[in-house]
C-alpha positions as CSV (number, residue, x, y, z in Angstrom):
1,M,13.3,-41.1,-11.9
2,P,13.3,-37.3,-11.7
3,G,14.0,-35.8,-8.3
4,G,11.8,-33.5,-6.4
5,K,13.4,-30.3,-7.9
6,T,13.0,-31.7,-11.4
7,H,9.3,-32.4,-10.8
8,E,8.8,-28.9,-9.6
9,V,10.6,-27.4,-12.6
10,I,8.5,-29.5,-14.9
11,N,5.2,-28.5,-13.2
12,I,6.1,-24.8,-13.2
13,T,7.1,-24.9,-16.8
14,V,3.7,-26.5,-17.7
15,L,1.9,-23.9,-15.6
16,A,3.7,-21.1,-17.5
17,A,2.8,-22.7,-20.8
18,I,-0.9,-23.0,-19.7
19,L,-1.0,-19.4,-18.6
20,A,0.7,-18.2,-21.8
21,G,-1.9,-20.2,-23.8
22,I,-4.8,-18.7,-21.8
23,F,-3.3,-15.2,-22.3
24,Y,-3.0,-15.9,-26.1
25,L,-6.5,-17.2,-26.4
26,T,-8.1,-14.4,-24.4
27,A,-6.2,-11.7,-26.3
28,W,-8.0,-12.5,-29.6
29,Q,-11.5,-11.2,-30.1
30,E,-12.4,-14.2,-32.3
31,T,-12.5,-16.5,-29.3
32,I,-15.6,-15.1,-27.6
33,M,-16.3,-18.3,-25.7
34,I,-13.0,-18.5,-23.8
35,P,-13.1,-15.2,-22.0
36,G,-16.6,-16.0,-20.8
37,Y,-15.3,-18.9,-18.8
38,L,-11.9,-17.6,-17.8
39,D,-12.1,-14.6,-15.6
40,T,-9.4,-13.4,-13.3
41,Y,-10.7,-15.2,-10.2
42,T,-10.8,-18.5,-12.1
43,I,-7.3,-18.1,-13.4
44,I,-6.0,-17.1,-9.9
45,A,-7.8,-20.1,-8.3
46,F,-6.3,-22.5,-10.9
47,S,-2.8,-21.1,-10.6
48,C,-2.8,-21.0,-6.8
49,S,-4.2,-24.6,-6.5
50,Y,-1.7,-25.8,-9.1
51,L,1.2,-24.3,-7.3
52,F,-0.1,-25.6,-3.9
53,A,-0.3,-29.1,-5.4
54,T,3.1,-28.8,-7.0
55,F,4.8,-28.0,-3.7
56,F,2.5,-29.8,-1.1
57,L,0.6,-32.6,-2.9
58,S,2.5,-35.3,-4.6
59,P,2.4,-39.0,-5.3
60,D,5.6,-39.1,-3.2
61,L,3.8,-38.2,0.0
62,D,4.1,-41.8,0.9
63,T,7.9,-41.3,1.3
64,K,9.9,-38.7,3.2
65,S,9.9,-36.4,0.1
66,R,10.2,-32.7,-0.2
67,P,6.4,-32.2,-0.3
68,Y,6.0,-34.4,2.7
69,K,8.6,-32.4,4.7
70,R,6.9,-29.1,3.7
71,W,3.9,-30.0,5.8
72,K,6.1,-29.5,8.9
73,M,4.0,-30.3,12.0
74,L,0.9,-31.1,9.9
75,R,2.7,-34.0,8.2
76,I,1.1,-36.2,10.8
77,L,-2.1,-35.8,8.8
78,W,-0.5,-37.7,6.0
79,W,0.5,-40.7,8.3
80,P,-2.6,-42.8,7.3
81,Y,-1.8,-42.2,3.6
82,R,1.8,-43.3,4.1
83,V,0.7,-46.5,6.0
84,I,-2.0,-47.5,3.5
85,F,-0.1,-46.8,0.2
86,K,3.3,-48.0,-0.7
87,H,5.6,-46.0,-3.0
88,R,5.1,-46.6,-6.7
89,G,1.9,-48.4,-6.0
90,V,-1.6,-46.9,-6.1
91,S,-0.1,-43.4,-5.5
92,H,1.5,-43.5,-8.9
93,N,-1.6,-44.8,-10.7
94,M,-3.0,-42.3,-13.3
95,I,-6.5,-42.5,-11.9
96,L,-6.3,-43.8,-8.4
97,G,-3.2,-41.7,-7.4
98,P,-4.8,-38.3,-7.7
99,I,-8.1,-39.5,-6.3
100,T,-6.5,-40.9,-3.1
101,I,-4.3,-37.8,-2.6
102,L,-7.3,-35.5,-3.1
103,L,-9.6,-37.5,-0.9
104,N,-7.1,-37.4,2.0
105,F,-6.6,-33.7,1.5
106,V,-10.3,-32.9,1.1
107,L,-11.1,-34.7,4.3
108,M,-8.5,-32.6,6.1
109,L,-9.8,-29.4,4.4
110,I,-13.5,-30.1,5.3
111,V,-12.6,-30.6,9.0
112,L,-10.5,-27.4,9.0
113,T,-13.2,-25.3,7.2
114,L,-15.9,-26.5,9.5
115,L,-13.7,-25.7,12.6
116,A,-13.1,-22.3,11.1
117,G,-16.8,-21.7,10.7
118,V,-16.7,-21.4,6.9
119,G,-19.7,-22.9,5.2
120,L,-18.9,-25.2,2.3
121,Y,-21.7,-23.7,0.3
122,D,-20.1,-20.2,0.5
123,I,-17.4,-21.2,-2.0
124,P,-18.7,-20.9,-5.7
125,L,-18.8,-24.3,-7.5
126,R,-16.9,-22.9,-10.4
127,I,-14.0,-22.0,-8.2
128,L,-14.1,-25.4,-6.5
129,I,-14.0,-27.2,-9.9
130,T,-11.2,-25.0,-11.1
131,A,-9.2,-25.5,-7.9
132,T,-9.7,-29.3,-8.2
133,V,-8.4,-29.3,-11.7
134,G,-5.5,-27.2,-10.6
135,M,-4.6,-29.8,-8.0
136,I,-5.1,-32.8,-10.2
137,L,-3.0,-31.6,-13.1
138,P,0.4,-31.4,-11.3
139,I,-0.2,-34.8,-9.7
140,E,-0.9,-36.3,-13.2
141,I,2.2,-34.5,-14.7
142,H,4.3,-36.0,-11.9
143,I,3.1,-39.5,-12.7
144,I,3.6,-39.0,-16.4
145,S,7.1,-37.6,-16.0
146,D,8.0,-40.6,-13.8
147,C,6.7,-43.0,-16.4
148,F,8.5,-41.1,-19.2
149,F,11.8,-41.0,-17.4
150,S,11.4,-44.8,-16.5
151,M,10.8,-45.5,-20.1
152,I,13.9,-43.5,-21.2
153,K,16.0,-45.2,-18.6
154,S,14.9,-48.7,-19.7
155,I,15.7,-47.9,-23.3
156,C,19.2,-46.6,-22.5
């Protein structure tokens, strides 16, 4: 299995490739449809949520991993997740893994935004969808890289 640093390098490399692809697609005038959907705020929301998920959300939150330790005092919020899910179980499932991680995170986020007085309807839907995709993608890449390295290890 790749270690925590390897997962981070893989995720950042994929983000760089995605951003390079977006830049390439938006630089050409022939692709009129792409710039209409990808404005600066959308790209920033995607990139920030992607980086946040790379460093703080991971299928390895059910262990004492680097992302888990980065939560510092707030890691207590992940205690129910660690108790319910065992490592390499549901947390590493391609569909259920990201859903369970995001549900736990969204529950925490809703409570914090309500306590801060921020209305949930104040955030544009387009930004919420972009941020959600930005958080799901690195989790999926983590799971895929684990599967890939496991497959390579079993062959060798």
